[in-house]
VMD Tcl script that draws the C-alpha trace (Angstrom):
set ca {
  {83.25 -165.49 -6.27}
  {86.58 -164.67 -5.19}
  {89.97 -164.73 -7.40}
  {92.24 -162.48 -5.91}
  {95.18 -164.72 -7.68}
  {97.31 -161.35 -8.88}
  {100.25 -160.27 -7.66}
  {98.57 -156.90 -5.88}
  {96.02 -159.46 -4.14}
  {96.26 -158.26 -0.62}
  {94.45 -160.93 1.89}
  {92.57 -159.39 4.85}
  {91.00 -161.27 8.08}
  {88.01 -162.04 6.29}
  {89.35 -163.88 3.04}
  {91.45 -165.95 5.97}
  {88.14 -166.72 8.23}
  {86.45 -167.38 5.13}
  {88.96 -169.79 3.66}
  {89.05 -171.18 6.46}
  {85.40 -171.79 7.15}
  {85.19 -173.28 3.06}
  {88.07 -175.59 4.23}
  {86.11 -177.19 6.88}
  {82.94 -177.82 4.94}
  {85.31 -179.41 2.09}
  {86.66 -181.45 5.00}
  {82.90 -182.39 5.91}
  {81.93 -183.31 2.38}
  {85.13 -185.48 1.79}
  {84.39 -187.49 4.96}
  {80.44 -187.80 4.43}
  {81.64 -189.35 0.20}
  {83.96 -191.63 1.94}
  {81.45 -193.05 4.67}
  {78.82 -193.37 1.71}
  {82.08 -195.02 -1.12}
  {80.82 -191.92 -3.71}
  {83.98 -192.55 -5.65}
  {85.18 -194.12 -8.89}
  {85.62 -197.92 -8.19}
  {86.92 -199.09 -11.51}
  {90.50 -200.61 -12.82}
  {93.41 -198.82 -11.75}
  {94.21 -196.03 -13.89}
  {97.29 -194.51 -14.58}
  {98.67 -190.83 -15.59}
  {102.13 -188.97 -15.90}
  {103.28 -185.25 -16.08}
  {106.42 -184.44 -16.96}
  {108.85 -181.90 -16.80}
  {111.10 -180.59 -19.17}
  {114.13 -178.06 -19.51}
  {114.69 -175.68 -22.47}
  {118.38 -174.99 -23.67}
  {120.24 -173.00 -26.03}
  {122.90 -173.98 -28.50}
  {125.45 -173.58 -25.72}
  {123.30 -176.02 -23.79}
  {122.86 -172.99 -21.49}
  {119.58 -172.22 -20.10}
  {116.98 -171.21 -22.45}
  {114.36 -168.70 -21.17}
  {111.75 -169.28 -24.12}
  {109.05 -171.10 -22.73}
  {106.31 -168.65 -24.00}
  {107.84 -168.62 -27.35}
  {108.33 -172.13 -27.21}
  {104.67 -173.16 -26.05}
  {103.55 -170.90 -29.26}
  {105.84 -172.61 -31.30}
  {104.43 -176.14 -29.93}
  {100.57 -175.13 -30.25}
  {99.79 -177.99 -27.76}
  {97.35 -177.72 -24.67}
  {99.11 -180.51 -23.28}
  {102.52 -178.54 -22.86}
  {102.35 -175.82 -20.21}
  {104.62 -173.21 -18.43}
  {106.51 -174.20 -14.92}
  {107.64 -171.82 -12.85}
  {111.07 -170.86 -14.59}
  {111.04 -169.60 -18.02}
  {113.49 -172.51 -18.75}
  {110.72 -175.10 -17.78}
  {107.71 -176.33 -19.19}
  {105.40 -179.85 -19.14}
  {103.64 -182.03 -20.51}
  {100.75 -183.87 -19.47}
  {99.78 -187.40 -20.64}
  {96.01 -188.06 -20.17}
  {95.38 -191.07 -18.44}
  {94.55 -194.50 -19.26}
  {94.11 -198.11 -17.69}
  {97.16 -199.86 -16.63}
  {95.58 -203.12 -18.53}
  {96.78 -204.48 -21.53}
  {98.86 -202.95 -23.76}
  {98.54 -199.72 -22.80}
  {101.80 -198.66 -21.44}
  {103.83 -199.59 -24.69}
  {101.05 -197.23 -26.52}
  {102.22 -194.84 -24.13}
  {105.82 -195.12 -24.63}
  {105.09 -194.34 -28.08}
  {102.98 -191.80 -28.49}
  {105.13 -189.90 -25.19}
  {108.43 -190.68 -27.60}
  {106.41 -188.85 -30.30}
  {104.63 -185.58 -28.69}
  {108.08 -184.81 -27.47}
  {109.87 -185.42 -30.75}
  {107.21 -183.33 -32.20}
  {108.12 -180.76 -29.59}
  {111.65 -180.90 -29.86}
  {111.65 -180.02 -33.77}
  {108.80 -177.03 -32.60}
  {111.17 -175.96 -30.56}
  {114.22 -176.31 -32.74}
  {112.28 -173.73 -35.17}
  {113.14 -171.45 -32.13}
  {116.44 -172.36 -31.54}
  {116.07 -173.83 -28.21}
  {116.25 -177.99 -27.63}
  {114.42 -180.04 -25.01}
  {116.31 -181.78 -22.15}
  {114.96 -184.22 -20.13}
  {117.19 -184.54 -16.71}
  {116.90 -183.82 -12.97}
  {118.42 -180.26 -12.69}
  {120.28 -179.06 -15.47}
  {123.85 -179.53 -14.68}
  {124.59 -175.85 -16.82}
  {122.44 -173.68 -14.25}
  {124.07 -170.55 -12.61}
  {123.21 -168.61 -10.02}
  {121.85 -165.65 -12.11}
  {119.35 -168.25 -13.72}
  {117.86 -167.78 -10.48}
  {116.86 -163.94 -10.79}
  {113.56 -163.22 -10.21}
  {113.07 -161.95 -13.65}
  {113.07 -165.39 -15.08}
  {110.04 -166.61 -12.98}
  {107.35 -167.47 -15.56}
  {104.67 -164.49 -15.97}
  {101.27 -166.50 -14.83}
  {100.06 -164.75 -11.91}
  {99.75 -168.18 -9.53}
  {103.95 -168.37 -9.78}
  {104.22 -164.10 -8.35}
  {102.18 -164.80 -5.78}
  {103.06 -167.91 -4.35}
  {106.16 -166.43 -4.43}
  {105.02 -163.51 -2.56}
  {103.69 -165.40 0.24}
  {106.28 -168.09 0.96}
  {108.59 -165.18 1.14}
  {106.19 -163.10 2.97}
  {105.79 -165.90 5.69}
  {109.51 -166.27 6.01}
  {110.24 -162.54 6.12}
  {113.26 -163.22 4.81}
  {115.95 -164.85 2.21}
  {115.05 -167.89 1.38}
  {118.57 -170.31 1.97}
  {120.17 -173.48 0.14}
  {122.38 -175.34 2.16}
  {123.56 -178.66 0.92}
  {127.19 -180.62 1.48}
  {127.46 -183.03 -1.12}
  {128.57 -186.95 -1.88}
  {132.37 -186.70 -2.91}
  {133.43 -187.83 -6.80}
  {135.51 -190.43 -6.93}
  {139.35 -189.32 -5.21}
  {137.52 -185.88 -4.16}
  {136.17 -184.78 -1.29}
  {132.62 -183.16 -0.16}
  {131.17 -179.99 -1.98}
  {129.09 -177.45 -0.03}
  {127.17 -175.24 -1.64}
  {125.58 -172.37 0.55}
  {123.42 -169.79 -0.84}
  {120.54 -167.53 -0.59}
  {117.66 -166.71 -2.63}
  {115.43 -163.73 -3.02}
  {112.73 -165.51 -4.54}
  {111.32 -168.98 -5.01}
  {112.86 -169.83 -8.58}
  {116.11 -172.09 -6.98}
  {112.71 -174.35 -7.71}
  {112.65 -174.27 -11.24}
  {115.87 -176.35 -11.10}
  {113.79 -179.05 -9.86}
  {112.20 -180.80 -13.06}
  {110.34 -184.68 -12.31}
  {108.34 -187.06 -13.27}
  {105.29 -186.98 -11.35}
  {103.24 -190.35 -11.31}
  {99.50 -190.77 -11.11}
  {97.87 -193.66 -9.82}
  {94.29 -193.87 -9.24}
  {92.70 -196.41 -6.86}
  {89.81 -197.21 -5.08}
  {88.66 -195.49 -1.87}
  {88.62 -197.90 0.35}
  {91.96 -199.22 -1.26}
  {94.02 -195.35 -1.17}
  {95.46 -195.93 2.71}
  {97.53 -199.30 1.55}
  {98.52 -197.76 -1.43}
  {99.58 -194.65 -0.44}
  {101.67 -196.23 2.60}
  {102.95 -198.63 0.00}
  {104.25 -195.88 -1.88}
  {105.27 -193.82 0.97}
  {107.11 -197.17 1.97}
  {109.04 -197.41 -1.81}
  {109.82 -193.63 -1.86}
  {113.79 -194.79 -0.92}
  {113.88 -197.34 -3.13}
  {112.42 -195.29 -5.93}
  {114.90 -192.37 -5.90}
  {117.84 -194.49 -5.34}
  {117.83 -196.79 -8.63}
  {116.44 -193.73 -10.54}
  {118.22 -190.67 -9.30}
  {119.54 -188.43 -12.22}
  {120.22 -184.55 -10.54}
  {124.01 -184.97 -8.96}
  {124.76 -181.29 -9.89}
  {123.82 -177.98 -8.82}
  {125.05 -174.56 -9.37}
  {128.29 -176.41 -10.30}
  {128.72 -178.41 -6.98}
  {128.59 -182.51 -6.96}
  {125.91 -182.75 -4.39}
  {123.33 -185.24 -3.62}
  {122.74 -188.07 -6.38}
  {119.30 -186.66 -6.42}
  {119.44 -183.23 -5.09}
  {115.66 -182.44 -6.06}
  {114.92 -183.85 -2.56}
  {116.78 -180.80 -0.48}
  {116.59 -178.28 -3.22}
  {112.83 -178.48 -3.47}
  {112.17 -178.67 -0.04}
  {114.81 -175.73 0.95}
  {113.68 -173.45 -2.20}
  {109.43 -173.94 -1.01}
  {110.24 -173.51 3.00}
  {107.98 -170.85 4.41}
  {109.96 -171.77 7.83}
  {112.68 -169.53 9.60}
  {115.36 -171.06 11.37}
  {113.71 -170.79 14.57}
  {110.49 -172.35 13.40}
  {112.50 -175.30 12.03}
  {114.10 -175.64 15.27}
  {110.65 -175.94 16.77}
  {109.59 -178.28 14.70}
  {107.42 -176.82 12.44}
  {106.42 -179.01 9.65}
  {107.79 -177.94 6.16}
  {105.43 -177.99 3.29}
  {107.99 -180.57 0.85}
  {106.73 -182.98 3.44}
  {107.04 -186.82 3.51}
  {104.86 -187.17 6.14}
  {104.84 -188.25 9.70}
  {102.79 -191.59 9.61}
  {100.93 -194.23 8.21}
  {97.47 -193.70 7.33}
  {94.06 -195.19 7.27}
  {92.02 -193.33 5.12}
  {92.85 -190.46 2.53}
  {90.99 -188.07 4.95}
  {93.73 -188.13 7.68}
  {95.72 -186.21 4.58}
  {93.29 -183.93 4.18}
  {92.83 -183.25 7.77}
  {96.54 -182.79 8.02}
  {97.06 -180.37 5.34}
  {94.13 -178.19 7.23}
  {95.72 -178.21 10.93}
  {99.26 -178.01 10.34}
  {99.55 -175.79 7.30}
  {98.74 -172.21 7.10}
  {96.94 -171.31 3.78}
  {99.03 -169.85 1.11}
  {96.49 -168.63 -1.82}
  {92.91 -167.62 -0.28}
  {90.69 -167.74 -3.01}
  {87.17 -169.09 -2.52}
  {84.35 -170.27 -4.40}
  {80.55 -169.78 -3.90}
  {79.78 -173.91 -4.14}
  {78.41 -175.41 -1.00}
  {80.02 -178.84 -0.91}
  {77.19 -180.17 1.55}
  {74.66 -178.73 -0.40}
  {75.91 -180.16 -3.58}
  {76.09 -183.14 -2.40}
  {72.32 -183.35 -1.71}
  {71.52 -182.69 -4.91}
  {73.36 -185.84 -5.73}
  {75.99 -184.19 -8.00}
  {79.98 -184.30 -6.84}
  {81.04 -181.03 -5.08}
  {84.43 -179.49 -6.50}
  {85.81 -178.66 -3.27}
  {88.07 -176.35 -4.77}
  {89.60 -174.67 -1.25}
  {90.62 -177.73 -0.32}
  {92.21 -179.05 -3.69}
  {93.30 -175.69 -4.15}
  {94.96 -175.84 -0.18}
  {96.40 -178.95 -1.27}
  {98.52 -177.79 -4.13}
  {100.86 -176.36 -1.89}
  {101.45 -178.63 -0.31}
  {104.15 -180.75 -1.98}
  {103.99 -184.06 -0.35}
  {106.33 -186.98 -2.15}
  {103.19 -188.53 -2.51}
  {100.59 -186.05 -2.66}
  {96.23 -187.25 -2.14}
  {94.39 -186.22 -5.05}
  {90.63 -185.48 -4.87}
  {89.07 -184.71 -8.71}
  {85.94 -184.74 -10.67}
  {85.98 -186.04 -14.38}
  {82.67 -186.19 -16.00}
  {80.86 -185.78 -13.27}
  {82.38 -188.58 -11.20}
  {84.70 -188.34 -8.27}
  {87.71 -190.01 -7.71}
  {90.91 -190.52 -5.71}
  {94.61 -190.40 -7.08}
  {98.35 -190.49 -5.41}
  {100.36 -188.34 -6.85}
  {104.14 -190.07 -6.66}
  {106.84 -187.01 -7.04}
  {109.89 -188.42 -6.08}
  {111.39 -189.39 -9.50}
  {113.33 -186.87 -12.08}
  {112.79 -186.06 -15.26}
  {115.04 -188.47 -17.87}
  {117.17 -189.89 -18.61}
  {115.02 -191.69 -21.88}
  {111.50 -192.51 -22.63}
  {112.16 -195.48 -22.26}
  {113.42 -195.46 -18.21}
  {110.67 -193.16 -17.23}
  {108.10 -195.75 -18.86}
  {110.56 -198.28 -16.57}
  {110.35 -196.17 -13.22}
  {107.05 -196.08 -13.45}
  {106.20 -199.41 -14.31}
  {108.26 -200.29 -11.52}
  {106.12 -198.30 -8.83}
  {102.99 -199.21 -10.62}
  {103.88 -202.69 -10.10}
  {105.80 -202.56 -6.53}
  {103.08 -200.45 -4.78}
  {100.19 -203.31 -6.16}
  {102.53 -206.03 -4.99}
  {102.83 -204.48 -1.74}
  {99.24 -204.06 -0.94}
  {98.80 -207.89 -1.67}
  {101.11 -209.40 0.95}
  {99.17 -210.85 4.06}
  {101.35 -208.31 6.42}
  {102.11 -205.43 5.32}
  {105.52 -203.69 5.11}
  {104.09 -200.66 6.96}
  {102.71 -203.14 9.87}
  {106.55 -204.01 10.24}
  {108.08 -201.09 9.61}
  {108.73 -196.84 11.66}
  {107.11 -194.45 9.29}
  {110.56 -192.09 10.44}
  {112.67 -195.28 9.05}
  {110.78 -194.84 5.47}
  {111.88 -191.20 5.32}
  {115.05 -192.49 6.54}
  {115.28 -194.32 3.40}
  {114.30 -191.63 1.33}
  {116.80 -189.16 2.35}
  {119.34 -192.13 2.29}
  {118.10 -193.21 -1.15}
  {118.40 -189.71 -2.84}
  {122.00 -188.77 -0.99}
  {123.75 -191.76 -2.27}
  {121.96 -193.53 -4.79}
  {122.90 -197.56 -5.74}
  {125.19 -197.30 -2.84}
  {122.50 -196.34 -0.24}
  {121.71 -198.84 2.12}
  {117.88 -198.79 3.17}
  {115.87 -200.79 5.95}
  {113.36 -203.53 4.83}
  {111.62 -205.57 7.26}
  {112.77 -208.90 7.08}
  {115.81 -208.53 5.51}
  {117.20 -205.90 7.97}
  {119.85 -202.68 5.98}
  {120.25 -203.78 2.43}
  {122.32 -201.87 -0.59}
  {119.19 -200.53 -2.62}
  {120.28 -202.97 -5.82}
  {120.08 -205.70 -4.26}
  {116.89 -205.20 -2.46}
  {115.17 -204.51 -5.47}
  {116.74 -207.46 -7.71}
  {116.06 -210.19 -4.52}
  {112.95 -208.43 -3.06}
  {110.96 -206.21 -4.48}
  {111.63 -206.92 -8.64}
  {109.66 -209.94 -8.45}
  {106.97 -208.10 -6.20}
  {106.77 -205.92 -8.91}
  {105.89 -208.60 -11.60}
  {103.05 -209.75 -9.58}
  {101.76 -206.84 -9.04}
  {101.34 -205.67 -12.70}
  {100.18 -208.84 -13.45}
  {97.50 -208.19 -10.86}
  {96.90 -204.86 -12.67}
  {96.61 -206.84 -15.80}
  {99.22 -205.25 -17.67}
  {100.26 -207.68 -20.60}
  {103.11 -209.63 -20.58}
  {105.39 -207.87 -22.97}
  {104.53 -204.22 -21.42}
  {105.76 -206.20 -18.34}
  {108.73 -207.52 -19.31}
  {110.06 -204.80 -21.51}
  {109.61 -202.29 -18.80}
  {110.85 -204.24 -15.39}
  {113.96 -205.99 -17.50}
  {115.01 -202.01 -17.64}
  {115.53 -201.61 -14.46}
  {116.71 -205.15 -13.96}
  {119.23 -204.51 -15.96}
  {120.36 -200.94 -14.17}
  {120.10 -202.52 -11.06}
  {122.71 -205.23 -12.34}
  {124.77 -202.42 -14.31}
  {124.55 -200.40 -11.28}
  {124.40 -197.38 -13.20}
  {121.89 -194.63 -12.62}
  {121.78 -191.49 -14.75}
  {122.78 -189.54 -11.50}
  {126.41 -192.26 -11.65}
  {126.62 -191.47 -15.40}
  {126.65 -187.80 -15.31}
  {129.12 -188.06 -11.78}
  {131.63 -190.23 -14.06}
  {131.68 -188.26 -17.22}
  {132.41 -185.34 -15.59}
  {135.07 -186.90 -13.52}
  {136.26 -188.11 -17.25}
  {136.69 -184.89 -18.57}
  {137.92 -183.29 -15.68}
  {140.92 -185.88 -15.94}
  {141.42 -184.59 -19.58}
  {141.76 -180.89 -18.68}
  {138.55 -179.34 -18.31}
  {137.54 -176.98 -15.91}
  {134.21 -177.82 -13.94}
  {132.13 -175.78 -16.26}
  {133.44 -177.05 -19.31}
  {132.94 -180.89 -17.69}
  {129.45 -180.29 -17.31}
  {128.62 -178.64 -19.96}
  {130.45 -181.48 -22.30}
  {128.96 -184.30 -20.06}
  {125.12 -182.68 -21.03}
  {126.04 -182.57 -24.84}
  {126.80 -186.53 -24.72}
  {123.84 -187.27 -21.99}
  {121.61 -185.18 -24.89}
  {123.11 -187.62 -27.65}
  {122.53 -190.82 -25.43}
  {118.42 -188.81 -24.51}
  {117.72 -189.25 -28.16}
  {118.33 -192.74 -29.15}
  {116.30 -193.83 -26.45}
  {118.96 -196.52 -25.13}
  {118.01 -196.51 -21.57}
  {120.55 -195.24 -19.05}
  {122.21 -198.33 -18.08}
  {123.12 -199.21 -21.97}
  {125.10 -195.92 -22.66}
  {128.63 -196.56 -22.69}
  {130.53 -196.14 -19.66}
  {133.20 -193.09 -19.40}
  {136.75 -194.00 -19.33}
  {137.89 -193.87 -15.84}
  {140.01 -190.42 -15.01}
  {143.49 -190.73 -15.09}
  {144.11 -190.12 -11.01}
  {142.34 -193.20 -9.96}
}
mol new
graphics top color blue
foreach p $ca { graphics top sphere $p radius 0.5 }
foreach p [lrange $ca 0 end-1] q [lrange $ca 1 end] { graphics top cylinder $p $q radius 0.2 }
display resetview
């Protein structure tokens, strides 16, 4: 087994050739498994990963994840890229019955226990898409977590670029203000640590994967519009969901010239509707140069010949360095292979109930779309779905999105009129209990009716504090303190007190 995953790894031409050969063998094995329908075909399973920020008593980032993880002492928690980031992984479970309600209780209990443990180290936990008190010095490479994978990915991405990373975003003006712009460079991928997300996992049967993935792609713009929670970065008011452009730019292996040539970014929406999960893995191998060249001794075709499921390690490793907004996942659990969609568009927070509501809406609307007699993706350009993602991320609920049979419609109206009933139908089909379905989709309904997301609450609060005389850093810190108080209440964001209007409005 080759395990060159340390910072001083020097990959050779032979390593690259071997990795490509193994990746092609993995593709061949995957094609055979799909043809023979070798995958778990049980009921839909849901899973969840939640990324968290660490803060100190001044609500600044706390570069303390190694210390905090020792205090938490729970294998469900692990370090993320920046030392102010950790992640908690929630065990998969069925969508049916009251499992979502149990997930909410479990997640709240786990987070409360972790927060208590972190506070013993003088640190607090925050669920938010981008920590508003981040400064450029927090992206110094000395604040990268010590895991060798992060150092090697950083090395390989910068080597592929041959120059520093460039961040360039123009924001949406605050009421009565002007558009703010962020332009800066970074000598590491650490700006990506500013992105903290919720990743939803949906396990589906192999013959239903394409329909579920296409549905998830069609929904992406709506998801981010009604769940935006990342409006500030390095002191600037930018997009309602600034994670979307930040993640792409902070991991971009392309020079400006390669971007101009149309070379695909590694943070990728995709370019077409699919007919099989194979399409996505084949695109990965065809279009993207490997970043990590670890190979295993496994011969996947030989493993299949014994009646066992291969790990397809090279294909999975390569897939982990291509950050699709809806990532295909091949995995093996207890010797049985299965397929998942990893939905990556959502920010963390604002509260546990908001996270569960966003998840229920995604799972239900995705299932509902797959049950329509005429699929929406047969009536909608793939590029329009991509445009919807960027519009929703930039403007939040103010975004007008295109939807088949309706045309251009504001995102909150699209949810209330069309997608919410579809999500109810989808969750019924999945067997979710009425109590769980009604609890979580009511949050989405009321959020859209109030037209308030985490992002809009943050923006309005900063405007109020600014009108009261605070400068931008003080306004961001004051807003974050109020956010923390409401986050711990577990009251959904639409029920948070409306900040008083700024005096100049």
